[in-house]
C-alpha positions, 0 to 999 in steps of 0.5 A: 105889890108894886108902887108907882113912881108917883106914889113913891114920890108922895111917900118920900115927900111926906116922910121928909116933911116936904109937904108941911108948908103946902098943908100949912098954906092950904089950912090957913087959906081954908080956915082963915080967908084973908089971913097972910100966909107966911113965906116958905122960908119963914115957915121953915125958920119957925118950924126949926125954932119950934123943933130946937126949943122942944126937948121931946124932939131929941138931941141935935148937935148941928 
């Protein structure tokens, strides 16, 4: 079984969470037309705040 570069790149982006913002923006535009989609920077800040505030995410030292 061989993986094409495109499929490998897709897998890496999914695994690292790189596509989270794109999925968020697409969902907001689809489910709430006219709603404001926050910037990628704001989305990442909110995502990190949620992760830091959730004890189920595990220990983060840095």
